[in-house]
PADRENGU-40387 format. One record per residue: residue in one letter; x, y, z of N, C-alpha, C in turn. Coordinates in steps of 0.05 Angstrom, whole numbers, padded with zeros to 5 digits, always signed. Example, Ala and Ser with C-alpha at 12.3 -4.5 7.8 and 13.67 -1.06 7.14 Angstrom:
a+00264-00114+00156+00246-00090+00156+00264-00066+00156;s+00257-00045+00142+00273-00021+00143+00258+00001+00157;
This chain:
m+02660+01935+01039+02657+01960+01026+02638+01957+01003;t+02619+01977+01000+02601+01976+00977+02614+01991+00954;k+02602+01990+00931+02615+02003+00909+02613+02033+00909;h+02595+02045+00925+02592+02074+00926+02608+02086+00949;e+02619+02071+00967+02633+02082+00989+02663+02082+00984;g+02676+02101+00996+02705+02103+00993+02719+02084+01012;r+02744+02090+01017+02760+02073+01035+02750+02073+01063;e+02742+02096+01074+02735+02098+01102+02705+02096+01106;g+02690+02087+01088+02661+02083+01091+02645+02109+01085;r+02658+02128+01073+02644+02153+01067+02634+02152+01038;p+02612+02166+01031+02603+02166+01004+02622+02182+00986;e+02623+02174+00961+02642+02186+00943+02632+02212+00931;t+02607+02215+00926+02597+02239+00912+02580+02256+00932;r+02576+02281+00924+02560+02299+00940+02531+02290+00941;r+02521+02280+00919+02493+02271+00917+02488+02249+00937;e+02507+02231+00938+02504+02208+00957+02506+02218+00986;a+02523+02238+00990+02527+02249+01017+02501+02262+01026;r+02488+02277+01008+02462+02290+01015+02441+02269+01021;k+02440+02248+01005+02420+02227+01008+02424+02213+01035;e+02449+02208+01042+02455+02196+01068+02448+02214+01091;a+02453+02241+01088+02446+02260+01109+02416+02260+01113;r+02400+02259+01091+02371+02259+01092+02362+02234+01107;h+02374+02212+01100+02367+02186+01113+02373+02187+01143;d+02396+02200+01150+02403+02202+01179+02383+02220+01193;s+02374+02242+01180+02355+02259+01193+02328+02245+01197;l+02320+02228+01178+02296+02213+01182+02299+02192+01204;r+02322+02181+01206+02326+02162+01228+02324+02176+01255;g+02332+02202+01256+02332+02216+01282+02303+02225+01290;s+02285+02227+01272+02258+02236+01279+02241+02211+01284;r+02238+02205+01309+02222+02182+01318+02197+02192+01331;l+02177+02174+01332+02152+02182+01344+02153+02182+01375;d+02172+02168+01386+02173+02167+01415+02189+02190+01427;q+02200+02208+01410+02215+02231+01419+02199+02257+01413;p+02198+02275+01432+02183+02300+01428+02195+02317+01405;v+02178+02330+01391+02187+02348+01370+02193+02375+01382;d+02215+02387+01373+02224+02412+01385+02212+02436+01368;v+02186+02437+01368+02172+02459+01354+02159+02476+01376;r+02165+02501+01375+02154+02519+01396+02134+02537+01383;r+02109+02532+01389+02087+02548+01379+02073+02560+01403;r+02065+02585+01400+02050+02597+01422+02021+02591+01417;r+02009+02580+01437+01981+02574+01435+01964+02598+01443;l+01973+02612+01463+01959+02636+01472+01979+02659+01472;r+01970+02682+01464+01987+02705+01466+01988+02715+01494;r+02012+02721+01503+02015+02732+01530+02006+02761+01529;p+01992+02770+01550+01983+02798+01550+02007+02816+01553;q+02007+02838+01539+02028+02858+01541+02019+02881+01558;f+02036+02888+01578+02029+02911+01595+02052+02931+01594;d+02044+02956+01594+02063+02977+01596+02072+02979+01625;d+02097+02974+01631+02106+02974+01659+02102+03000+01673;d+02105+03022+01658+02102+03048+01670+02073+03054+01678;t+02054+03046+01660+02026+03050+01666+02017+03033+01690;f+02026+03008+01690+02019+02991+01712+02032+03001+01738;g+02056+03011+01736+02069+03021+01760+02055+03046+01771;r+02046+03064+01753+02031+03087+01762+02005+03078+01776;f+01992+03058+01765+01967+03048+01778+01974+03037+01806;a+01996+03022+01808+02004+03011+01834+02010+03033+01854;e+02023+03055+01845+02029+03077+01863+02003+03091+01872;r+01984+03095+01854+01959+03107+01862+01944+03089+01882;f+01944+03063+01877+01931+03044+01895+01944+03045+01922;a+01971+03044+01923+01985+03044+01949+01981+03070+01963;r+01980+03092+01948+01976+03118+01960+01947+03119+01972;f+01928+03108+01958+01900+03108+01968+01898+03091+01993;m+01912+03068+01993+01910+03050+02016+01922+03062+02041;g+01939+03081+02038+01951+03094+02061+01936+03119+02071;t+01911+03122+02062+01896+03146+02071+01875+03138+02092;a+01866+03159+02105+01845+03155+02125+01819+03147+02111;r+01814+03156+02087+01790+03149+02072+01788+03119+02068;f+01811+03107+02060+01811+03078+02056+01804+03063+02082;l+01816+03072+02104+01811+03060+02130+01781+03063+02138;l+01770+03086+02132+01742+03090+02138+01724+03072+02120;y+01731+03070+02095+01715+03052+02077+01717+03023+02086;m+01741+03014+02093+01744+02986+02102+01729+02981+02128;t+01730+03001+02146+01716+02998+02171+01686+02996+02166;l+01675+03014+02149+01647+03013+02143+01639+02987+02129;f+01656+02977+02111+01651+02952+02097+01649+02929+02117;v+01669+02927+02135+01669+02905+02154+01645+02908+02174;a+01639+02933+02182+01617+02937+02200+01590+02929+02187;v+01586+02937+02162+01561+02930+02148+01560+02899+02144;w+01582+02887+02137+01583+02858+02133+01576+02844+02159;l+01589+02852+02181+01583+02839+02207+01555+02844+02216;g+01546+02869+02213+01518+02876+02221+01498+02860+02205;y+01501+02858+02180+01482+02844+02163+01482+02814+02169;n+01506+02802+02173+01507+02774+02178+01502+02766+02207;w+01506+02784+02225+01502+02777+02253+01473+02783+02261;l+01464+02806+02253+01437+02814+02260+01416+02808+02239;g+01424+02800+02216+01406+02795+02194+01388+02771+02197;g+01394+02754+02215+01377+02731+02220+01380+02710+02198;g+01357+02704+02185+01356+02683+02164+01369+02692+02138;a+01372+02718+02134+01383+02728+02108+01414+02728+02108;a+01426+02719+02130+01455+02719+02132+01468+02699+02113;f+01488+02708+02098+01501+02690+02080+01529+02681+02090;d+01538+02693+02112+01563+02686+02125+01559+02683+02154;a+01559+02659+02164+01552+02653+02192+01574+02664+02211;y+01570+02659+02237+01586+02672+02258+01616+02671+02254;p+01629+02650+02248+01659+02653+02247+01667+02672+02224;f+01649+02679+02206+01654+02698+02185+01677+02689+02167;i+01676+02665+02158+01697+02654+02142+01699+02668+02115;f+01676+02675+02103+01676+02688+02077+01688+02716+02080;l+01683+02730+02102+01695+02757+02107+01725+02754+02109;t+01734+02734+02123+01763+02729+02126+01775+02724+02099;l+01761+02708+02082+01771+02702+02055+01773+02728+02039;m+01753+02745+02040+01753+02770+02025+01776+02788+02034;l+01780+02790+02060+01801+02807+02070+01829+02796+02063;s+01831+02769+02063+01856+02757+02055+01862+02761+02025;l+01840+02760+02009+01843+02765+01980+01852+02793+01975;q+01839+02812+01989+01847+02840+01987+01876+02844+01995;a+01885+02832+02016+01912+02835+02026+01932+02822+02006;s+01924+02799+01994+01942+02786+01975+01946+02802+01950;y+01926+02818+01942+01930+02835+01919+01944+02862+01927;a+01939+02871+01951+01950+02896+01960+01980+02895+01964;a+01989+02873+01975+02018+02871+01982+02036+02873+01958;p+02031+02858+01936+02049+02862+01913+02047+02889+01900;l+02024+02901+01901+02021+02928+01889+02036+02948+01906;i+02035+02945+01932+02050+02963+01950+02080+02959+01946;l+02089+02934+01943+02117+02929+01938+02126+02941+01912;l+02109+02939+01891+02116+02950+01865+02119+02981+01868;a+02100+02993+01882+02102+03022+01886+02127+03030+01901;q+02134+03013+01922+02159+03019+01937+02183+03016+01919;n+02184+02996+01902+02207+02992+01884+02209+03016+01865;r+02187+03026+01854+02188+03049+01837+02198+03073+01852;q+02189+03077+01877+02198+03099+01893+02228+03096+01899;e+02237+03072+01904+02266+03067+01908+02282+03074+01884;d+02272+03067+01860+02286+03074+01835+02287+03104+01832;r+02265+03118+01838+02265+03148+01836+02285+03159+01856;d+02285+03149+01880+02303+03159+01901+02332+03154+01892;r+02338+03131+01879+02365+03126+01871+02374+03146+01849;v+02356+03152+01831+02362+03172+01810+02367+03199+01822;i+02350+03207+01841+02352+03233+01855+02379+03234+01870;a+02385+03212+01884+02410+03211+01900+02434+03213+01881;e+02433+03200+01858+02455+03202+01839+02458+03231+01829;g+02435+03244+01823+02436+03272+01815+02447+03290+01837;d+02439+03285+01862+02450+03300+01884+02480+03296+01887;r+02488+03271+01884+02517+03265+01886+02533+03280+01865;l+02523+03280+01841+02537+03294+01819+02537+03325+01825;a+02515+03336+01834+02514+03364+01841+02533+03370+01864;n+02535+03353+01884+02553+03357+01906+02582+03356+01896;s+02588+03337+01879+02616+03336+01869+02623+03360+01852;r+02604+03371+01836+02609+03395+01821+02613+03419+01840;a+02596+03420+01861+02599+03442+01880+02625+03440+01895;h+02634+03416+01901+02659+03412+01915+02682+03421+01897;a+02681+03414+01872+02702+03422+01853+02702+03453+01850;d+02678+03465+01849+02677+03494+01847+02689+03507+01872;m+02683+03496+01896+02694+03507+01920+02724+03505+01921;e+02735+03482+01912+02764+03479+01911+02776+03499+01892;f+02764+03503+01869+02774+03523+01850+02774+03551+01862;l+02752+03558+01876+02750+03585+01888+02771+03588+01911;a+02775+03566+01926+02795+03567+01947+02823+03572+01935;r+02829+03558+01913+02855+03563+01900+02858+03591+01889;e+02836+03601+01878+02836+03629+01868+02840+03649+01891;m+02827+03644+01913+02830+03662+01936+02859+03661+01947;a+02871+03637+01947+02898+03635+01956+02917+03650+01937;s+02912+03648+01911+02930+03662+01892+02926+03692+01894;l+02901+03701+01900+02897+03730+01903+02910+03740+01929;r+02910+03724+01950+02924+03732+01975+02954+03734+01970;m+02964+03715+01955+02993+03717+01949+02999+03741+01932;a+02982+03747+01913+02986+03771+01895+02983+03796+01912;l+02964+03797+01930+02960+03820+01947+02982+03824+01967;g+02996+03803+01973+03019+03806+01992+03041+03824+01979;e+03042+03825+01953+03062+03841+01939+03051+03869+01933;v+03026+03874+01936+03013+03899+01929+03010+03915+01955;a+03013+03941+01953+03010+03959+01976+02980+03960+01984;t+02976+03958+02010+02948+03959+02019+02941+03988+02026;r+02916+03993+02031+02906+04020+02036+02919+04030+02062;d+02921+04014+02082+02933+04023+02108+02962+04029+02104;y+02976+04013+02088+03004+04018+02083+03008+04045+02069;v+02992+04050+02048+02994+04075+02033+02988+04098+02051;r+02967+04096+02068+02961+04118+02087+02984+04124+02105;s+02996+04102+02116+03018+04107+02135+03042+04120+02120;e+03047+04111+02096+03069+04124+02081+03063+04153+02074;l+03037+04158+02067+03030+04186+02061+03032+04204+02087;r+03024+04193+02109+03026+04208+02134+03056+04213+02141;a+03072+04193+02136+03101+04197+02142+03113+04218+02123;l+03105+04218+02097+03114+04238+02078+03104+04266+02086;l+03078+04267+02094+03066+04292+02102+03081+04304+02127;a+03087+04286+02145+03101+04295+02169+03129+04304+02162;e+03142+04290+02143+03169+04299+02135+03168+04325+02120;i+03147+04329+02103+03144+04355+02088+03138+04377+02108;e+03121+04372+02128+03115+04393+02148+03140+04400+02164;e+03156+04380+02170+03181+04384+02184+03200+04401+02168;r+03203+04395+02143+03221+04410+02126+03211+04439+02122;s+03185+04440+02118+03175+04468+02114+03178+04484+02139;a+03175+04471+02162+03178+04485+02187+03207+04493+02191;t+03225+04476+02185+03254+04483+02187+03261+04504+02166;a+03249+04502+02143+03255+04521+02122+03244+04549+02130;t+03222+04551+02141+03211+04577+02149+03225+04587+02173;d+03234+04570+02191+03249+04579+02214+03277+04588+02206;g+03289+04576+02187+03316+04582+02178+03317+04607+02161;a+03296+04614+02147+03295+04637+02128+03297+04663+02144;p+03282+04668+02165+03285+04694+02178+03312+04698+02191;e+03324+04678+02201+03351+04681+02212+03370+04689+02190;d+03367+04678+02166+03385+04686+02145+03380+04715+02137;d+03354+04724+02138+03348+04752+02131+03359+04771+02153;a+03358+04762+02178+03368+04779+02200+03398+04781+02200;t+03411+04761+02193+03440+04762+02192+03450+04778+02168;a+03435+04778+02148+03442+04792+02123+03439+04822+02127;s+03422+04831+02144+03419+04860+02147+03437+04872+02166;
């Protein structure tokens, strides 16, 4: 044990503890170990996902038109005509390797853009489907409410006199009144005749 260390080999004062910690940190920084410093050498380009997505949708929409097919057909026909019939000025010989490379390059850029446009359309469809599902559930709840209301009205109307019932009762009363008046008029002359 040294004179500055305690029983267990620890420094006795805070100053000594800090000095030892500094010494330990210097021991840990060696030249053969990489430094954990993260610096950005180049700034990554920032893209607005929505703007890029709209571009991808326009591109995919254009590639699905007859105009694009016509342009591609004309491009390939001019390329083939110039290189096949051009003679010495041809820059792409018969197997047309450069044309194949150009078409492959176009396809390699078109496929991810089309997939991005499809993903955006799928997201829109999902949102629309969720809105439709909520509207359907509200309509279903409204229909159930109306069905309950109709059932309660039918039950209430079962206790109320209907138009046909009132008519039949009025007809029965009218028939009874006519019957009484007929018997009353028939009985009155007999009473007058017997009285005289």
